[in-house]
C-alpha positions in Angstrom: -20.6 -49.3 -39.6 -19.1 -49.2 -36.2 -21.4 -49.3 -33.2 -20.7 -47.1 -30.2 -21.7 -48.4 -26.8 -23.5 -46.1 -24.3 -20.4 -45.8 -22.0 -18.2 -44.9 -25.0 -20.8 -42.3 -26.2 -20.8 -40.6 -22.8 -17.0 -40.5 -22.7 -17.0 -38.9 -26.2 -19.5 -36.3 -25.1 -17.5 -35.4 -22.0 -14.3 -35.0 -24.0 -16.1 -32.8 -26.5 -17.6 -30.7 -23.7 -14.1 -30.2 -22.1 -12.7 -29.2 -25.5 -15.3 -26.6 -26.1 -15.2 -25.0 -22.7 -12.4 -22.9 -21.2 -9.9 -24.8 -19.1 -10.4 -24.1 -15.3 -7.6 -24.8 -13.0 -8.1 -26.1 -9.5 -8.6 -23.3 -6.9 -5.1 -23.6 -5.6 -3.2 -20.4 -5.2 0.0 -20.3 -7.2 2.5 -17.5 -6.6 4.3 -16.7 -9.9 5.9 -13.4 -8.7 6.9 -13.8 -5.1 7.9 -10.5 -3.5 7.0 -8.5 -6.6 4.5 -6.3 -4.7 4.1 -5.1 -1.1 0.9 -6.4 0.6 -0.9 -5.2 3.7 -3.9 -6.8 5.3 -6.0 -5.4 8.2 -9.0 -6.6 10.2 -11.3 -4.0 11.8 -13.8 -5.0 14.5 -16.0 -1.9 14.0 -15.4 -0.8 17.6 -12.2 1.2 16.9 -9.7 -1.7 17.0 -7.4 -2.8 14.2 -5.4 -5.9 13.7 -3.0 -7.2 11.0 -4.2 -10.4 9.4 -3.1 -13.1 7.0 -3.6 -12.5 3.2 -6.7 -14.8 2.8 -8.9 -12.2 1.1 -11.8 -13.1 3.4 -14.5 -10.6 4.2 -15.8 -9.5 7.6 -19.1 -10.3 9.3 -21.6 -7.9 10.9 -19.7 -4.7 11.9 -16.3 -6.3 11.1 -14.6 -5.6 7.8 -11.3 -6.3 6.2 -8.9 -4.2 4.0 -6.3 -5.6 1.6 -3.8 -3.2 0.0 -1.2 -3.8 -2.8 1.6 -1.5 -3.7 2.7 -1.9 -7.3 6.4 -1.2 -8.0 7.3 2.1 -9.6 9.2 0.3 -12.4 9.3 0.5 -16.1 7.1 -2.5 -16.5 4.2 -2.8 -19.0 0.6 -2.5 -17.9 0.1 -6.2 -18.6 2.8 -7.1 -16.1 1.0 -5.0 -13.4 -2.1 -6.9 -14.2 -0.2 -10.2 -13.8 1.0 -9.0 -10.4 -2.6 -8.4 -9.3 -3.8 -11.7 -10.7 -1.1 -13.4 -8.7 -2.2 -11.9 -5.4 -6.0 -11.5 -5.9 -7.1 -14.5 -7.9 -9.0 -16.3 -6.7 -11.5 -15.0 -5.6 -11.4 -11.9 -7.9 -12.2 -12.4 -11.6 -10.6 -11.0 -14.7 -13.1 -8.2 -14.9 -12.2 -7.1 -11.4 -8.4 -7.1 -12.2 -9.0 -5.0 -15.4 -11.1 -2.5 -13.5 -8.3 -2.1 -10.9 -5.3 -1.8 -13.2 -6.5 -0.2 -16.5 -5.5 3.3 -17.5 -7.8 6.3 -17.1 -10.4 7.3 -14.6 -13.3 5.0 -13.8 -16.2 4.7 -11.3 -18.9 2.1 -11.4 -20.2 -1.3 -10.3 -18.3 -4.4 -11.3 -19.8 -7.7 -10.3 -21.7 -6.2 -7.4 -18.8 -4.1 -6.0 -18.1 -0.4 -6.3 -14.9 0.2 -8.2 -13.2 3.6 -8.6 -9.9 4.4 -10.2 -7.8 7.6 -10.5 -4.7 7.6 -12.7 -2.4 10.6 -13.6 -0.6 10.8 -16.9 3.1 9.9 -17.0 5.4 6.9 -16.8 5.2 4.7 -13.7 8.9 5.4 -12.9 8.2 9.1 -12.4 7.9 10.3 -8.8 5.1 12.7 -10.0 2.9 9.9 -11.3 0.0 9.0 -9.0 -2.4 6.1 -9.3 -5.1 4.7 -7.0 -7.8 2.1 -7.5 -10.3 0.6 -5.0 -12.9 -2.2 -4.9 -15.5 -1.7 -2.2 -18.0 -4.2 -0.8 -20.1 -4.2 2.3 -17.4 -5.8 4.5 -14.3 -5.7 2.4 -12.1 -3.1 0.8 -9.3 -3.8 -1.8 -7.0 -1.0 -2.9 -4.1 -0.8 -5.3 -1.5 2.1 -5.4 1.6 2.8 -7.4 4.4 2.8 -5.0 4.2 3.6 -1.3 1.6 6.0 0.1 2.7 7.8 3.3 0.4 7.5 6.3 -1.8 4.9 4.6 -1.5 2.1 7.1 -2.0 1.7 10.9 0.4 0.9 13.6 0.7 1.2 17.4 1.2 4.6 18.9 4.3 3.7 20.9 6.1 2.7 17.7 5.7 6.2 16.2 8.8 8.4 15.8 6.5 11.4 16.5 6.1 10.3 20.1 9.9 10.0 20.8 12.2 12.7 22.3 14.3 13.7 19.3 17.9 14.7 18.8 19.3 15.4 15.4 22.5 13.6 14.6 25.3 16.1 14.1 28.9 14.8 14.2 30.3 18.3 14.5 28.3 19.3 17.6 29.8 19.9 21.0 27.4 17.3 22.4 28.8 14.5 20.3 32.4 15.5 21.2 31.6 15.4 24.9 29.8 12.1 24.4 32.8 10.7 22.6 35.0 11.5 25.6 32.4 10.2 28.1 34.9 7.7 29.5 37.0 10.7 30.7 34.1 12.8 31.9 31.8 12.4 34.9 28.2 12.6 33.7 25.4 13.0 36.2 23.2 9.9 36.5 20.0 12.0 36.0 21.4 13.2 32.6 22.2 9.6 31.6 18.7 8.5 32.3 17.2 11.4 30.3 19.5 10.8 27.4 18.7 7.1 27.3 15.1 8.0 26.2 16.3 10.3 23.4 15.9 9.0 19.8 18.7 10.1 17.4 17.4 11.0 13.9 19.4 11.9 10.9 19.2 15.4 9.3 17.7 14.1 6.0 14.9 12.4 8.0 14.1 15.7 9.7 14.1 17.4 6.3 11.7 14.8 4.9 9.3 15.2 7.8 9.3 19.0 7.3 8.3 18.7 3.6 5.4 16.4 4.5 2.0 18.0 4.9 0.8 15.3 7.3 1.9 13.1 10.2 2.8 9.5 10.0 0.7 6.3 10.5 0.5 6.3 14.2 -1.8 9.4 14.2 -4.4 7.7 12.1 -7.7 7.1 13.9 -8.9 3.6 13.4 -12.1 3.6 11.2 -15.2 2.0 12.6 -16.9 1.5 9.2 -16.1 0.9 5.6 -17.1 4.5 4.7 -14.7 5.8 7.3 -11.9 3.7 5.8 -12.7 5.0 2.3 -12.5 8.6 3.6 -9.1 7.7 5.2 -7.8 6.2 2.0 -8.8 9.2 -0.2 -7.5 11.6 2.4 -4.0 10.0 2.5 -3.9 10.1 -1.3 -4.8 13.8 -1.3 -1.9 14.2 1.2 0.4 12.4 -1.3 -0.7 14.7 -4.1 0.2 17.6 -1.9 3.6 16.1 -1.3 4.1 15.7 -5.0 3.2 19.3 -5.6 5.5 20.4 -2.8 8.4 18.4 -4.3 7.8 19.8 -7.7 7.8 23.4 -6.3 11.1 22.7 -4.5 12.7 21.4 -7.7 11.4 24.3 -9.8 12.9 26.7 -7.2 16.2 24.9 -7.4 16.2 25.1 -11.2 15.3 28.8 -11.0 18.3 29.5 -8.7 20.6 27.7 -11.0 19.4 29.8 -14.0 19.9 33.0 -12.0 23.6 32.2 -11.4 
């Protein structure tokens, strides 16, 4: 009979305990899919000011709160791959139950680990431009959202960077204006006209057509939320605008098909 010393017995018990329990890696963030998703992070001071911040998944304090948003690619990937993308950017601190609540199919609304989680998914493949998906995880001082593809007017940026606040001129190579501008080295142009034209922003025709089909303005018009509830209203509102854009696009395509059938 072989005797086991106390030290050896303790070591055997520790090995058995490690073997019977799930393996936990050190809390070091590893990026397995760099650049696979688009990420946005904002910090709100609760007084009407907004700042971009690093992706540290920290929460705010007092009136301050944070928002972290992920755009999943509109590719033909499996749902499990989308879950891996979210695990890559959200874990830690999120747990597996949080990831499943954010990325699973079908509608959902409830509490998961002390946070309010709601999810809205439309039927259809992720590659379709008519497929719409939104999920959010809300706590007292932090909001995490996940969307399929880009959502127009969702983020925030400075007013002076908005195209809506520029003096526009649509690019048209056949216009008389462009012909005159091309011969500007032979034509005397008044200095006042040069100064006014220097503040003009040239936009392409397809950009103008896109803006006309939108039922909303761009990010610069967004009022900065002062509370988490205001932020949730903004997120839902922009997704409703996106749904309206999808309906408008569908109507335009149906009209085009109808015209082709009438020929």
